[in-house]
DOTOR-574246 format. One record per atom (N, C-alpha, C): x, y, z; residue in one letter; residue number from 1. Coordinates in steps of 0.2 Angstrom, whole numbers, plus 2048, in hexadecimal, padded with zeros to 3 digits. Layout:
// residues N
> X	Y	Z	a	NUM
...
//
This chain:
// residues 282
> 804	7FA	800	m	1
> 800	800	800	m	1
> 804	806	800	m	1
> 803	80B	7FB	e	2
> 807	811	7FB	e	2
> 804	817	7FE	e	2
> 808	81B	801	l	3
> 805	821	805	l	3
> 804	827	800	l	3
> 7FE	82A	801	n	4
> 7FC	830	7FD	n	4
> 7FE	836	800	n	4
> 801	83B	7FD	s	5
> 802	841	800	s	5
> 7FF	847	7FC	s	5
> 7FB	845	7F7	e	6
> 7F7	84A	7F3	e	6
> 7F1	84D	7F7	e	6
> 7F0	854	7F6	i	7
> 7EA	857	7F9	i	7
> 7E5	857	7F3	i	7
> 7DF	855	7F5	v	8
> 7DA	854	7F1	v	8
> 7D5	85A	7F2	v	8
> 7D3	85E	7ED	t	9
> 7CF	864	7EE	t	9
> 7C8	862	7EC	t	9
> 7C7	85D	7E8	d	10
> 7C0	85B	7E6	d	10
> 7BC	859	7EC	d	10
> 7B5	85A	7ED	p	11
> 7B1	858	7F2	p	11
> 7B1	850	7F2	p	11
> 7AF	84D	7F8	p	12
> 7AF	846	7F8	p	12
> 7A9	844	7F5	p	12
> 7A9	83E	7F1	r	13
> 7A3	83B	7EE	r	13
> 79F	836	7F2	r	13
> 799	837	7F2	d	14
> 795	832	7F6	d	14
> 796	82B	7F4	d	14
> 796	827	7F9	a	15
> 797	820	7F8	a	15
> 793	81C	7FE	a	15
> 792	815	7FC	s	16
> 78F	811	801	s	16
> 793	80A	802	s	16
> 794	808	808	t	17
> 797	801	809	t	17
> 793	7FD	80E	t	17
> 793	7F7	80D	v	18
> 78F	7F2	811	v	18
> 794	7EE	815	v	18
> 793	7EE	81B	v	19
> 797	7EA	820	v	19
> 792	7E4	821	v	19
> 793	7DE	81D	l	20
> 78E	7D9	81D	l	20
> 790	7D4	823	l	20
> 78C	7D2	827	l	21
> 78D	7CE	82D	l	21
> 789	7C7	82D	l	21
> 78C	7C2	82F	r	22
> 788	7BC	830	r	22
> 78B	7B8	836	r	22
> 787	7B4	839	d	23
> 789	7B0	83F	d	23
> 78B	7A9	83C	d	23
> 790	7A6	83F	s	24
> 793	7A0	83D	s	24
> 795	79C	843	s	24
> 797	796	842	t	25
> 79A	792	848	t	25
> 7A0	795	84B	t	25
> 7A3	799	847	q	26
> 7AA	79D	849	q	26
> 7A8	7A3	84C	q	26
> 7A1	7A5	84D	g	27
> 79F	7AB	84F	g	27
> 79E	7B0	84A	g	27
> 79E	7B7	84C	l	28
> 79C	7BC	847	l	28
> 7A1	7BC	841	l	28
> 79E	7BD	83B	q	29
> 7A3	7BD	835	q	29
> 7A0	7C3	831	q	29
> 7A5	7C6	82D	v	30
> 7A4	7CC	829	v	30
> 7A6	7CA	822	v	30
> 7A3	7CC	81D	l	31
> 7A5	7CB	816	l	31
> 7AA	7D0	814	l	31
> 7B0	7CD	811	m	32
> 7B5	7D1	80F	m	32
> 7B6	7CF	807	m	32
> 7B8	7D4	803	m	33
> 7B9	7D3	7FC	m	33
> 7C0	7D6	7FA	m	33
> 7C4	7D3	7F6	q	34
> 7CA	7D6	7F4	q	34
> 7C9	7DA	7EE	q	34
> 7CB	7E0	7EE	r	35
> 7CA	7E4	7E7	r	35
> 7CF	7E2	7E2	r	35
> 7CD	7E2	7DC	h	36
> 7D2	7E0	7D7	h	36
> 7D8	7E4	7D7	h	36
> 7DE	7E1	7D6	n	37
> 7E4	7E5	7D6	n	37
> 7E5	7EB	7D1	n	37
> 7E1	7EA	7CC	a	38
> 7E1	7F0	7C7	a	38
> 7DC	7F6	7C9	a	38
> 7D9	7F5	7CE	s	39
> 7D4	7FA	7D1	s	39
> 7D8	801	7D2	s	39
> 7D5	806	7D0	q	40
> 7D8	80D	7D2	q	40
> 7D8	80F	7D9	q	40
> 7D3	80C	7DC	v	41
> 7D2	80D	7E3	v	41
> 7D3	807	7E8	v	41
> 7D8	807	7EC	l	42
> 7DA	801	7F0	l	42
> 7DA	7FB	7ED	l	42
> 7DE	7FB	7E7	g	43
> 7DF	7F4	7E3	g	43
> 7E2	7EF	7E8	g	43
> 7DF	7E9	7E8	g	44
> 7E2	7E3	7EC	g	44
> 7E0	7E3	7F3	g	44
> 7DD	7E9	7F5	v	45
> 7DB	7E9	7FD	v	45
> 7D5	7E6	7FE	v	45
> 7D4	7E3	804	h	46
> 7CE	7E0	806	h	46
> 7C9	7E5	809	h	46
> 7C3	7E5	807	v	47
> 7BF	7EB	809	v	47
> 7B8	7E8	80A	v	47
> 7B3	7EC	80C	f	48
> 7AC	7EA	80C	f	48
> 7A9	7EC	805	f	48
> 7A4	7E8	803	p	49
> 7A1	7EA	7FD	p	49
> 79E	7F1	7FD	p	49
> 79F	7F4	7F7	g	50
> 79C	7FB	7F7	g	50
> 79F	7FF	7F1	g	50
> 79D	805	7F0	g	51
> 79F	809	7EB	g	51
> 79B	810	7EB	g	51
> 79D	814	7E5	k	52
> 79A	81B	7E5	k	52
> 792	81B	7E3	k	52
> 78F	820	7E5	l	53
> 788	821	7E4	l	53
> 788	823	7DD	l	53
> 783	820	7D9	d	54
> 782	821	7D2	d	54
> 77C	826	7D1	d	54
> 77B	82A	7CC	h	55
> 775	82E	7CB	h	55
> 76F	829	7CB	h	55
> 770	823	7C7	a	56
> 76A	81F	7C7	a	56
> 767	81C	7CD	a	56
> 76C	81C	7D2	d	57
> 76A	81A	7D9	d	57
> 764	81E	7DC	d	57
> 764	825	7DA	m	58
> 75F	829	7DD	m	58
> 75A	82B	7D8	m	58
> 759	827	7D2	s	59
> 754	828	7CD	s	59
> 74D	826	7D0	s	59
> 748	829	7CE	e	60
> 741	827	7D0	e	60
> 740	81F	7CE	e	60
> 741	81D	7C8	p	61
> 740	816	7C7	p	61
> 743	811	7CC	p	61
> 749	813	7CE	v	62
> 74D	80E	7D2	v	62
> 74A	80F	7D9	v	62
> 749	815	7DB	l	63
> 746	816	7E2	l	63
> 740	813	7E3	l	63
> 73C	812	7DE	q	64
> 735	80F	7DE	q	64
> 736	807	7DF	q	64
> 73C	804	7DF	l	65
> 73E	7FD	7E0	l	65
> 73E	7FC	7E8	l	65
> 73E	801	7EC	l	66
> 73F	801	7F3	l	66
> 738	801	7F6	l	66
> 738	7FD	7FC	q	67
> 732	7FD	800	q	67
> 731	803	803	q	67
> 736	806	805	e	68
> 736	80C	80A	e	68
> 736	813	805	e	68
> 733	818	808	d	69
> 734	81E	804	d	69
> 73A	822	806	d	69
> 73D	827	802	p	70
> 743	82A	803	p	70
> 743	82E	80A	p	70
> 73D	830	80C	q	71
> 73D	834	812	q	71
> 73F	82F	818	q	71
> 73C	829	818	t	72
> 73E	824	81D	t	72
> 745	823	81E	t	72
> 748	822	818	l	73
> 74F	820	818	l	73
> 754	826	81A	l	73
> 751	82C	818	h	74
> 755	832	81A	h	74
> 755	833	821	h	74
> 74F	831	824	r	75
> 74F	832	82C	r	75
> 754	82D	82F	r	75
> 754	827	82C	l	76
> 758	822	82F	l	76
> 760	823	82F	l	76
> 761	826	829	l	77
> 768	828	828	l	77
> 76B	82E	82D	l	77
> 766	832	82F	q	78
> 768	837	834	q	78
> 76D	83C	831	q	78
> 76C	83E	82B	e	79
> 770	844	828	e	79
> 76B	849	826	e	79
> 769	84E	82A	p	80
> 764	853	829	p	80
> 765	857	822	p	80
> 76B	858	821	d	81
> 76D	85C	81B	d	81
> 76D	858	814	d	81
> 76C	852	814	l	82
> 76C	84E	80E	l	82
> 765	84E	80B	l	82
> 764	84E	805	e	83
> 75D	84E	802	e	83
> 75B	847	802	e	83
> 754	846	804	p	84
> 751	83F	804	p	84
> 753	83A	7FF	p	84
> 752	83D	7F8	h	85
> 754	838	7F3	h	85
> 75B	836	7F3	h	85
> 75F	83A	7F5	r	86
> 767	838	7F5	r	86
> 768	833	7FB	r	86
> 765	834	800	a	87
> 765	830	806	a	87
> 763	829	804	a	87
> 75D	829	800	a	88
> 75A	822	7FE	a	88
> 75F	81F	7F9	a	88
> 762	823	7F5	g	89
> 767	821	7F0	g	89
> 76D	81E	7F3	g	89
> 76F	820	7F9	l	90
> 775	81D	7FC	l	90
> 773	816	7FE	l	90
> 76D	815	800	y	91
> 76A	80E	802	y	91
> 76A	809	7FC	y	91
> 768	80C	7F6	v	92
> 768	809	7F0	v	92
> 76F	807	7EE	v	92
> 773	80C	7EE	a	93
> 77A	80A	7EC	a	93
> 77D	805	7F0	a	93
> 77C	804	7F7	a	94
> 77E	7FF	7FB	a	94
> 77C	7F8	7F9	a	94
> 775	7F8	7F7	l	95
> 772	7F2	7F5	l	95
> 775	7F0	7EE	l	95
> 776	7F4	7EA	r	96
> 778	7F3	7E3	r	96
> 77F	7F1	7E3	r	96
> 783	7F4	7E7	e	97
> 78B	7F2	7E7	e	97
> 78C	7EB	7EA	e	97
> 788	7EA	7EF	l	98
> 788	7E3	7F2	l	98
> 786	7DE	7ED	l	98
> 781	7DF	7E9	h	99
> 77F	7DA	7E4	h	99
> 784	7DA	7DE	h	99
> 787	7DF	7DC	e	100
> 78B	7DF	7D6	e	100
> 792	7DC	7D8	e	100
> 794	7DE	7DE	e	101
> 79B	7DC	7E0	e	101
> 79B	7D5	7E3	e	101
> 796	7D3	7E7	a	102
> 796	7CD	7EB	a	102
> 791	7C8	7E9	a	102
> 78C	7CA	7E4	g	103
> 787	7C5	7E2	g	103
> 782	7C4	7E8	g	103
> 781	7C9	7EC	i	104
> 77C	7C8	7F2	i	104
> 777	7CE	7F1	i	104
> 770	7CC	7F1	l	105
> 76B	7D1	7F1	l	105
> 767	7D1	7F7	l	105
> 768	7D6	7FB	l	106
> 764	7D7	801	l	106
> 75E	7DA	800	l	106
> 75A	7DA	805	g	107
> 754	7DE	805	g	107
> 74E	7DB	801	g	107
> 74E	7D5	800	t	108
> 749	7D1	7FD	t	108
> 747	7CB	800	t	108
> 741	7C9	800	t	109
> 73F	7C3	804	t	109
> 741	7BC	800	t	109
> 743	7BD	7F9	d	110
> 746	7B7	7F5	d	110
> 74D	7B6	7F7	d	110
> 74E	7B0	7FA	a	111
> 755	7AE	7FC	a	111
> 75A	7AD	7F6	a	111
> 757	7AC	7F0	s	112
> 75B	7AA	7EA	s	112
> 75F	7B1	7E8	s	112
> 764	7B0	7E4	t	113
> 768	7B6	7E1	t	113
> 766	7B6	7DA	t	113
> 764	7BB	7D7	p	114
> 762	7BB	7D0	p	114
> 768	7BB	7CC	p	114
> 768	7B9	7C6	t	115
> 76E	7B8	7C1	t	115
> 76E	7BE	7BC	t	115
> 769	7C2	7BC	a	116
> 769	7C8	7B7	a	116
> 770	7CC	7B9	a	116
> 773	7CF	7B3	a	117
> 779	7D3	7B4	a	117
> 777	7DA	7B7	a	117
> 772	7DD	7B4	a	118
> 770	7E3	7B6	a	118
> 76C	7E3	7BD	a	118
> 76E	7E8	7C2	w	119
> 76B	7E7	7C8	w	119
> 764	7E9	7C8	w	119
> 761	7EE	7C5	t	120
> 75A	7EF	7C5	t	120
> 756	7E9	7C1	t	120
> 759	7E6	7BC	d	121
> 756	7E0	7B9	d	121
> 756	7DA	7BE	d	121
> 75B	7DA	7C2	a	122
> 75B	7D5	7C7	a	122
> 755	7D5	7CC	a	122
> 754	7DC	7CE	v	123
> 74F	7DD	7D3	v	123
> 748	7DC	7D0	v	123
> 747	7DE	7CA	i	124
> 741	7DD	7C6	i	124
> 740	7D5	7C5	i	124
> 745	7D2	7C4	e	125
> 745	7CA	7C3	e	125
> 742	7C7	7C9	e	125
> 743	7C9	7CF	l	126
> 741	7C6	7D5	l	126
> 739	7C8	7D6	l	126
> 737	7CE	7D3	q	127
> 730	7D0	7D4	q	127
> 72F	7D2	7DB	q	127
> 734	7D5	7DF	h	128
> 733	7D7	7E6	h	128
> 736	7DE	7E6	h	128
> 733	7E2	7EB	k	129
> 736	7E8	7EC	k	129
> 73C	7E7	7F2	k	129
> 741	7EB	7F1	l	130
> 746	7EA	7F6	l	130
> 745	7EE	7FC	l	130
> 747	7EB	802	q	131
> 746	7EE	808	q	131
> 74D	7F1	80A	q	131
> 74D	7F7	80A	a	132
> 754	7FB	80B	a	132
> 755	7FB	812	a	132
> 751	7FA	817	t	133
> 752	7FA	81E	t	133
> 755	7F4	821	t	133
> 757	7EF	81C	v	134
> 75C	7EA	81E	v	134
> 763	7EC	81F	v	134
> 764	7F2	81D	l	135
> 76A	7F6	81E	l	135
> 769	7FB	824	l	135
> 76E	7FA	829	t	136
> 76E	7FE	82F	t	136
> 774	803	82E	t	136
> 772	80A	82E	p	137
> 778	80F	82E	p	137
> 77C	80E	834	p	137
> 783	80E	833	w	138
> 788	80C	838	w	138
> 78D	811	839	w	138
> 790	814	834	s	139
> 795	819	834	s	139
> 795	81D	82E	s	139
> 799	822	82E	r	140
> 79A	827	828	r	140
> 7A1	829	828	r	140
> 7A5	827	823	w	141
> 7AC	828	822	w	141
> 7AD	82E	81D	w	141
> 7B0	833	81F	i	142
> 7B1	838	81A	i	142
> 7B9	839	819	i	142
> 7BB	838	813	t	143
> 7C2	838	811	t	143
> 7C5	83F	812	t	143
> 7CB	840	815	p	144
> 7CD	847	816	p	144
> 7D0	849	810	p	144
> 7D2	850	810	r	145
> 7D4	853	80A	r	145
> 7DB	850	808	r	145
> 7DF	84D	80D	q	146
> 7E5	84A	80B	q	146
> 7E4	842	80C	q	146
> 7E1	83F	808	p	147
> 7E0	838	809	p	147
> 7E6	834	80A	p	147
> 7E6	82F	80E	s	148
> 7ED	82B	80F	s	148
> 7EE	826	80A	s	148
> 7E9	822	808	v	149
> 7EA	81D	804	v	149
> 7E7	81D	7FC	v	149
> 7E5	823	7FB	t	150
> 7E2	824	7F4	t	150
> 7E2	82B	7F3	t	150
> 7E1	82D	7EC	n	151
> 7E1	834	7EB	n	151
> 7D9	836	7E9	n	151
> 7D5	833	7EC	k	152
> 7CE	834	7EB	k	152
> 7CA	835	7F2	k	152
> 7C5	839	7F2	r	153
> 7C1	83A	7F8	r	153
> 7BA	837	7F7	r	153
> 7B8	834	7FD	f	154
> 7B1	831	7FD	f	154
> 7AE	833	804	f	154
> 7A7	834	803	d	155
> 7A3	835	809	d	155
> 79F	82E	809	d	155
> 7A1	829	80D	t	156
> 79F	823	80D	t	156
> 79A	821	813	t	156
> 794	81E	812	r	157
> 790	81C	817	r	157
> 791	815	818	r	157
> 792	812	81E	f	158
> 793	80B	81F	f	158
> 78D	809	822	f	158
> 78A	803	81F	f	159
> 784	800	821	f	159
> 785	7F9	824	f	159
> 782	7F7	829	l	160
> 783	7F1	82C	l	160
> 77D	7ED	829	l	160
> 77E	7E6	827	a	161
> 778	7E2	825	a	161
> 77A	7DB	827	a	161
> 774	7D7	828	h	162
> 775	7D0	82A	h	162
> 773	7CC	824	h	162
> 778	7C7	823	a	163
> 777	7C3	81D	a	163
> 773	7BD	81F	a	163
> 76F	7BB	81A	h	164
> 76C	7B4	81A	h	164
> 771	7AF	81B	h	164
> 770	7A9	81E	a	165
> 775	7A4	820	a	165
> 777	7A1	819	a	165
> 773	7A1	814	l	166
> 775	79E	80E	l	166
> 778	7A2	809	l	166
> 779	7A9	80B	q	167
> 77C	7AD	806	q	167
> 783	7AE	807	q	167
> 787	7AA	803	e	168
> 78E	7A9	803	e	168
> 791	7AF	7FF	e	168
> 78E	7B1	7FA	g	169
> 791	7B6	7F6	g	169
> 796	7B3	7F0	g	169
> 797	7B7	7EB	r	170
> 79C	7B5	7E6	r	170
> 79F	7BC	7E3	r	170
> 7A5	7BC	7E2	h	171
> 7A9	7C2	7DF	h	171
> 7A7	7C2	7D8	h	171
> 7A8	7C8	7D5	d	172
> 7A6	7CA	7CE	d	172
> 7AC	7C9	7C9	d	172
> 7B2	7C8	7CC	n	173
> 7B8	7C7	7C9	n	173
> 7BA	7CD	7C5	n	173
> 7B7	7D3	7C6	h	174
> 7B8	7D9	7C3	h	174
> 7BA	7DE	7C8	h	174
> 7B6	7E0	7CC	e	175
> 7B8	7E5	7D1	e	175
> 7BB	7E1	7D7	e	175
> 7B8	7DB	7D8	a	176
> 7BA	7D7	7DE	a	176
> 7BD	7D0	7DB	a	176
> 7C3	7CE	7DE	t	177
> 7C6	7C7	7DC	t	177
> 7C5	7C2	7E1	t	177
> 7C3	7C4	7E7	e	178
> 7C2	7BF	7EC	e	178
> 7BD	7C1	7F1	e	178
> 7B9	7BC	7F4	i	179
> 7B5	7BE	7FA	i	179
> 7B6	7B9	7FF	i	179
> 7B7	7BB	805	r	180
> 7B8	7B7	80B	r	180
> 7B3	7B9	811	r	180
> 7B1	7B4	814	w	181
> 7AD	7B6	81B	w	181
> 7B2	7B5	820	w	181
> 7B4	7BA	824	l	182
> 7B9	7BA	82A	l	182
> 7B6	7BD	830	l	182
> 7B8	7BA	836	s	183
> 7B6	7BE	83C	s	183
> 7BA	7C4	83C	s	183
> 7B8	7C9	840	p	184
> 7BC	7CF	840	p	184
> 7C3	7CD	843	p	184
> 7C4	7C9	847	e	185
> 7CB	7C7	84A	e	185
> 7CF	7C4	845	e	185
> 7CC	7BF	841	q	186
> 7CF	7BC	83C	q	186
> 7D2	7C0	836	q	186
> 7CE	7C5	835	a	187
> 7D0	7CA	830	a	187
> 7D5	7CE	832	a	187
> 7D5	7D0	838	l	188
> 7DB	7D4	83B	l	188
> 7E1	7D0	83C	l	188
> 7E1	7CA	83E	h	189
> 7E6	7C6	83E	h	189
> 7E9	7C5	837	h	189
> 7E5	7C4	832	a	190
> 7E7	7C3	82B	a	190
> 7EB	7C9	828	a	190
> 7E8	7CF	82A	y	191
> 7EB	7D5	829	y	191
> 7F2	7D6	82C	y	191
> 7F3	7D4	832	w	192
> 7F9	7D5	836	w	192
> 7FE	7D0	833	w	192
> 7FC	7CA	831	d	193
> 801	7C5	82E	d	193
> 802	7C6	827	d	193
> 7FF	7CC	824	r	194
> 800	7CE	81D	r	194
> 7FD	7C9	818	r	194
> 7F8	7C5	81A	h	195
> 7F4	7C1	815	h	195
> 7EF	7C5	811	h	195
> 7ED	7CB	814	i	196
> 7E9	7CF	811	i	196
> 7EB	7D6	812	i	196
> 7E8	7DB	80E	e	197
> 7EA	7E2	80F	e	197
> 7E3	7E5	811	e	197
> 7E3	7EA	816	l	198
> 7DD	7EE	818	l	198
> 7DF	7F5	818	l	198
> 7DA	7F9	816	a	199
> 7DA	800	817	a	199
> 7D8	802	81E	a	199
> 7DA	808	820	p	200
> 7D8	80B	827	p	200
> 7D0	80A	829	p	200
> 7CC	80C	824	p	201
> 7C5	80B	826	p	201
> 7C3	804	828	p	201
> 7C5	7FF	824	q	202
> 7C4	7F8	826	q	202
> 7C8	7F6	82C	q	202
> 7CE	7F8	82D	i	203
> 7D1	7F6	833	i	203
> 7CD	7F9	839	i	203
> 7CB	7FF	839	m	204
> 7C8	802	83F	m	204
> 7C1	7FF	840	m	204
> 7BD	7FD	83B	s	205
> 7B7	7FA	83B	s	205
> 7B7	7F3	83E	s	205
> 7BC	7EF	83B	l	206
> 7BD	7E8	83E	l	206
> 7BF	7E8	845	l	206
> 7C3	7ED	847	a	207
> 7C5	7ED	84E	a	207
> 7BF	7EF	853	a	207
> 7BA	7F3	850	h	208
> 7B4	7F4	854	h	208
> 7AF	7EE	854	h	208
> 7AF	7EB	84E	l	209
> 7AA	7E5	84E	l	209
> 7AC	7DF	852	l	209
> 7B2	7DF	855	r	210
> 7B4	7DA	859	r	210
> 7B0	7D9	860	r	210
> 7AD	7DF	862	q	211
> 7AA	7DF	868	q	211
> 7A3	7DB	868	q	211
> 7A1	7D9	862	y	212
> 79A	7D6	861	y	212
> 79B	7CF	860	y	212
> 796	7CB	863	t	213
> 796	7C4	863	t	213
> 792	7C1	85D	t	213
> 78D	7C5	85B	c	214
> 789	7C3	855	c	214
> 786	7C9	851	c	214
> 784	7C8	84B	a	215
> 781	7CD	847	a	215
> 77C	7D1	84A	a	215
> 777	7CD	84E	r	216
> 771	7D1	851	r	216
> 774	7D6	856	r	216
> 779	7D4	85A	e	217
> 77C	7D9	85F	e	217
> 77F	7DF	85C	e	217
> 782	7DE	856	a	218
> 785	7E4	853	a	218
> 780	7E8	850	a	218
> 77B	7E5	84D	l	219
> 775	7E9	84A	l	219
> 771	7ED	84F	l	219
> 770	7EA	855	a	220
> 76C	7ED	85A	a	220
> 770	7F3	85D	a	220
> 776	7F2	85D	d	221
> 77A	7F8	860	d	221
> 77A	7FE	85B	d	221
> 77B	7FC	854	a	222
> 77A	801	84F	a	222
> 774	805	84F	a	222
> 76E	801	851	c	223
> 768	805	851	c	223
> 767	809	857	c	223
> 76B	808	85C	q	224
> 76A	80D	862	q	224
> 76E	813	862	q	224
> 772	814	85D	r	225
> 776	81A	85C	r	225
> 776	81D	856	r	225
> 778	823	855	s	226
> 779	827	84F	s	226
> 77F	824	84B	s	226
> 77F	824	845	p	227
> 785	822	841	p	227
> 78B	826	843	p	227
> 791	823	844	a	228
> 797	826	846	a	228
> 799	82A	840	a	228
> 79B	830	841	l	229
> 79E	834	83C	l	229
> 7A6	834	83D	l	229
> 7A9	831	838	v	230
> 7B1	831	839	v	230
> 7B4	835	833	v	230
> 7B7	83A	835	e	231
> 7BB	83E	831	e	231
> 7C3	83E	833	e	231
> 7C6	839	830	p	232
> 7CD	838	832	p	232
> 7D1	83E	832	p	232
> 7D6	840	836	e	233
> 7DA	845	836	e	233
> 7E2	843	836	e	233
> 7E5	844	830	a	234
> 7EC	842	82F	a	234
> 7F1	847	831	a	234
> 7F7	844	834	f	235
> 7FC	848	836	f	235
> 803	845	834	f	235
> 808	849	832	d	236
> 80E	846	830	d	236
> 813	848	836	d	236
> 815	843	83A	v	237
> 819	844	840	v	237
> 820	841	83F	v	237
> 825	844	83F	n	238
> 82C	841	83F	n	238
> 82C	83D	839	n	238
> 829	83F	833	g	239
> 82A	83C	82D	g	239
> 825	836	82D	g	239
> 820	835	831	e	240
> 81C	82F	831	e	240
> 815	832	831	e	240
> 811	82F	82D	r	241
> 80A	831	82C	r	241
> 806	82D	832	r	241
> 802	831	835	m	242
> 7FD	82F	83A	m	242
> 7F6	831	839	m	242
> 7F1	82C	839	i	243
> 7EA	82E	838	i	243
> 7E7	82D	83F	i	243
> 7E4	833	841	c	244
> 7E0	833	847	c	244
> 7D9	833	846	c	244
> 7D5	830	84B	y	245
> 7CE	82F	84B	y	245
> 7CB	832	851	y	245
> 7C4	833	850	p	246
> 7C1	837	856	p	246
> 7C2	833	85D	p	246
> 7C4	837	862	g	247
> 7C6	834	868	g	247
> 7CD	835	869	g	247
> 7D1	836	864	d	248
> 7D8	836	865	d	248
> 7DA	83D	867	d	248
> 7DF	83E	86C	p	249
> 7E1	844	86E	p	249
> 7E3	849	869	p	249
> 7E5	847	863	m	250
> 7E7	84C	85E	m	250
> 7E1	84D	859	m	250
> 7DB	84A	85A	h	251
> 7D5	84B	855	h	251
> 7D1	850	858	h	251
> 7CE	854	853	s	252
> 7CA	85A	855	s	252
> 7C3	857	859	s	252
> 7C1	851	858	v	253
> 7BB	84E	85B	v	253
> 7BE	84A	861	v	253
> 7BB	84C	867	r	254
> 7BE	848	86D	r	254
> 7BA	842	86F	r	254
> 7B4	841	86C	r	255
> 7B0	83B	86E	r	255
> 7B2	836	869	r	255
> 7B4	830	86C	t	256
> 7B6	82A	868	t	256
> 7B0	827	864	t	256
> 7B1	825	85E	a	257
> 7AC	823	859	a	257
> 7AC	81B	85A	a	257
> 7B1	818	85B	f	258
> 7B1	811	85B	f	258
> 7B6	80E	860	f	258
> 7B5	807	861	a	259
> 7B9	804	866	a	259
> 7C0	803	862	a	259
> 7C5	802	865	g	260
> 7CC	800	862	g	260
> 7D0	806	862	g	260
> 7D6	806	85F	p	261
> 7DB	80C	85F	p	261
> 7D8	812	85C	p	261
> 7DA	818	85E	t	262
> 7D8	81E	85B	t	262
> 7DD	821	856	t	262
> 7E2	81E	855	r	263
> 7E7	820	850	r	263
> 7EB	81A	84C	r	263
> 7ED	81B	846	l	264
> 7F0	816	842	l	264
> 7F7	81A	83F	l	264
> 7FC	816	83F	y	265
> 802	819	83C	y	265
> 804	815	835	y	265
> 806	819	830	f	266
> 809	815	82A	f	266
> 810	813	82B	f	266
> 810	80C	82C	r	267
> 816	809	82D	r	267
> 817	802	829	r	267
> 81D	801	827	n	268
> 81D	7FB	823	n	268
> 818	7FA	81D	n	268
> 817	800	81A	k	269
> 812	800	814	k	269
> 80B	7FE	816	k	269
> 809	800	81C	r	270
> 802	7FE	81E	r	270
> 801	802	824	r	270
> 7FB	802	826	f	271
> 7F9	806	82C	f	271
> 7F8	802	832	f	271
> 7FC	804	838	e	272
> 7FC	800	83E	e	272
> 7FB	804	844	e	272
> 7F8	801	849	p	273
> 7F7	805	84F	p	273
> 7FE	804	854	p	273
> 7FF	809	858	d	274
> 804	807	85D	d	274
> 802	801	861	d	274
> 806	7FD	863	g	275
> 804	7F7	867	g	275
> 803	7F1	862	g	275
> 803	7F2	85B	g	276
> 803	7EC	857	g	276
> 7FC	7E9	857	g	276
> 7FC	7E3	855	l	277
> 7F5	7DF	854	l	277
> 7F1	7E0	85B	l	277
> 7F4	7DF	860	q	278
> 7F0	7DF	867	q	278
> 7EC	7E5	868	q	278
> 7EF	7EB	865	a	279
> 7EB	7F1	866	a	279
> 7E4	7F1	862	a	279
> 7E4	7ED	85D	l	280
> 7DE	7EC	859	l	280
> 7D9	7E7	85C	l	280
> 7DC	7E2	860	l	281
> 7D8	7DD	863	l	281
> 7D6	7DE	86A	l	281
> 7D7	7E4	86D	l	282
> 7D5	7E6	874	l	282
> 7CD	7E6	874	l	282
//
């Protein structure tokens, strides 16, 4: 992973990510997918399914595929300044990206996954309206003007969702080249042992998810609080890049957003906390 030092003046682009959870005999697991090495954004890195908000996601024909009206979804997202149709579009983008990248269609009572290539055709094929509230707003990550791992900025809404026991997923071999179900602890161990690469939002999210024993517990906790707003603040100290998060003494927001460390350092071509792996497993 290469460190970026470029200042990006463009405003962040709206995006959605799905942190898909399931319960297993090994405990809570989360769906991770490896981005194609040729990807311009985080190539080769293991991430949660997601992507940019498209104009079509906010179009009236697509919003009519949802069971809920835009005002309801706008209220659940808890962003008063956001237009209702844009809020609803972020839910659509999350459902669409999960289907396109991982072959999983949430928000329908049909347990099968349609084979149609186009997402809207897939929904129509099932002859069901999508239930967007299977997605629970969890956090909002806004890339700073000096991104640390890419030269692009995103305003990404992270949604939690509970996968059906039979929904394994399948990668599209285009944007994603591998799909794995891992417990948060397994993913962090794999990262530390250099079996997979992770970006800071995934590192911090996985460290936080370790506190939950099952998907229902994580979802219940998310429903009881407002989505955490995470705006990382980067500092270069003694030639070393440091990213601070809410609750860190050097961050402008004093209230902690998540469990786990409050800062990461760019060392050995990746981001690590002081204290090593154990700091992520506390």
